[in-house]
N, C-alpha and C positions, 0 to 999 in steps of 0.2 A: 267560715265552712268545713264540718266536720272531714277526717280522714277518711279516703274513699279506700278500701283495702286494694290488692294486688288479684287482679285476675288467677287463679292457678293452674299450672300448666296440666295438658291435654296427661290422661292416665290410659289412654287408649279404650275406653267404655264400649267405645262403638266401631270398633275395628272391624273392616269386611260388610257394615250394613253400606244400604243405599236409601240415603235417607234426601226427602223433598220437604223442603220449606218456601210453603208460601209469602208472598208480602216481605220478601225478604231483601227487596232493593233498600238505600237511603239509610238512615242511620240509628232504626230502631230496635226492636226487642225482634223481629224478626230476621233482621243482617247480624246481628249479634251472635244469632242459634245458629245462625249457618258457618258464621268463624269457627266456635264452639262446636261445633258437630266437625268440622274438618280438624279442628286440634286432637277430637277425641278419637280422629281416625274412620270416619265416613265417606264415603264417596255421596259429593253433596249433589244436587239439582235445586237452583234455584230457580224461583218464579216469583212473578209480581205484574201489575195492569202496565207499571210506564216504563217501557223498554229502553227508551234511553239508558233510565237510571238502574235498571236491571244488568245491561250488558257492562255499564259502568262498575256494579259490583260484582260478578263475576268476572272481569278483571281482573277485579283488585286483590282477588282470591289466587291468583292463580297461583302463585309464588308458592302458598299454603297449601295450595292441593297439587303440588309435583308437579306445578312448572306448564302445567292445563287450565287453565281455564276450567273452572265448575260449570256445567251443559245450565242452560240459560230459554226458561220456555216461558214468554210473554201468556198470561191467564187473567181474565176477568172473572173470578169467579161469581158472579151473577149472571154469567151467560154457560150455560149445562154444554154445548157443544167444545167449548174451550175448557172449562174443567178435563170431560172427558180424555179431549186430546193431549191434557197437561198429564194424566195419569199414564195415557196410553205411550206417548213422547219417553216419559221416563222408564215406563220397562221396556219399550224399546233399544235404548239409550246401553242400560245397565243388565240387561234381562233378568230386573226381579224389581219389588218395592219394599223396603223392610220398614222404613216410618216416615208417617206423614206427621209433617209438624204443620196444624194447622192456625196462623197468624195471619190471614186476611181479615181486618177489622175496620170500622169506620164510628167516631165519634160525633161529637157534634154536642151545640148549648143551644137548647131552646124549653120554656114556658110553653106545659103543656096546652095551657090555655090561649098559646099561639102558632101551635107547633103544625104543621100543613100535613096534608098525608104523604105528600113529595119527601118531604123530612125523618118521617117517623118511615115511610117505606126501602128509603135507602137506608138508613143505617141497619134494619134487621135483615135485606136484603143479602147486604155483604155481611155483617158481624154474623149474623147467626146461617139463614139460609146457605150461603156462602159457603159457610162449615159447614153443613149439614152436605152439599153437592159435592163437597170434597174428600167429607166422609164414605157417603154412598160410592161413588166412584172409587177410591180406594180399596171398600171394602169388598167388591164386587172382584180386583183382583185377588185381595188378600185372600180370600176365603180359599178360593181357586189355588193358592199356592200354601194352603194347611197355616198361614201364621202371621203375623203383621205388628206394628203398634201406633196408633197413632196419639198423637197430643194435641189439645188443644188449647188456644191461647184464651179464656175467659178474662174477670177481671173481678176485682170485690165489687165492682159497683154493682155486680148482682146480688150481694148480701145487703151491701146499703144504700143509704136512702141521703140520694146530694139533687137541688133544688136545679132544675134546668137539664138533668138526666134521661129524665123515662124512657123514652127510646133505646140511648146504650146501656141505661139498668136492664132492660127488659131484654135485651136481645143479648147481653152477658149471662142471665141467669137462664135464656133461655138454652145455652152453649154448655150449662154448667148441667139444666135436666138432659140435653140433649147426651152428652156424655154418658151420663150416670144409664139413660137407658140403651143405650146400642152397647154401652159395655157388658151386660148383660146377655145381649143377644150374642155377641159376636166371642162370649166366654170358651164357649162352645168350637168356635173353630180355631181355635188360639190365637186370638186378636186383642191382646189390650188398649183400651182404652182410657187415658185420664187426661184429665187440664190442670194448668197452670189459673190462680188468678192473682195477678199482680195488683200493687196498691200505687204506686205512682214510680215511675221507672222514666226518669230524664232523660230525655233526646233532643237533637234540633228541632222536628217535625213538631213536638208537643209544644214546643215555646211560642212555635205559630200561629197552633190554633188556639190558644188558652191565655189567658190574661197571667200577667204579671202575680195578679193581688189573690187570683185563684189556687194558681202553683202558692203562693209563698202560703197562705193560708194550709194547702195542703200537704206543703213538706212541712208545716210546725206541727202537724198532727203526728209524724213518723217517729219512730222515740230516738233511733239513732240521728235524728235531728237533718237527713239530708233526704233524697229520693233516691231509691234503688236507680245502679245502672244497669242499660241494659244487658250487661253480660251476667249479671245479677241472678236475673231471672231467666237468663239464658242456660245459665250452669245447672239450675233447677230442672228446665225439658230435657236436655240433656241426661239426667239421672232417670228421667221417667222414660226416656226412648232406650233406657239401657237395659244390659240384664240383672243389672244390681236392684230393679224393681219390677221383678216376676211374679212376685204376687199382690202387685196391687190393679186392681181396676179397676174404673166407675169413680176414681178420688178426684177432688178438687182440692189442688192442694195450695196452699194461699200464699203466697211470696211479699212477705209484709211485713215490716217492723213494729207492727201495733195491732189491737185486735181485729180479727176480720169484719 
């Protein structure tokens, strides 16, 4: 196993910012992103559909957040009422919302010929339409506030072809197109919208829903001979969320050690 680099220290990239991260419970990119944002000086609000895991994550961040657990708001991104309550709850708690990081998504494996409407619909509803719902609610606030930043989590699957992934690939390609179009609309209101497209970020949940054989095959494709650590994706998200990327909007940044 190739050596994994050490995460860099925080540099204050998000000092004074209020950042909302969806799907922030567990061990994946959302959790790593919430941690990175805290390390960069942000006030972070955590959200996830899994209440118990969300509260555990919030309590686990208490020390990093200065002794008080970050605000945690349970939200199912397929429910418009819950999405609006998430944005309202963030603004009520902290007075504003500077950055939304859309991480909620759902994968799965099924050949198209065998795929049910329910399988297709659930992946699209969470990964694409859920991202749209959160963006729409956040933009309504950010337009009124005169600015903000949104970072969406897409995937290199939006560019690549892989058997069994037509629903997930279609959803993530949709996130890319949504990012580009919404960014053009939002620019006049001082809002920037970008996305990351990770290739393979290894975490405990992924290993539960993906076969060892497929993970090994995907890992072999990576130039570094290993999957990314979730924090390696999170650092790029933090950059896009920060004032270090003020001339970037409508961009999809591949976080990958190979050609996308």
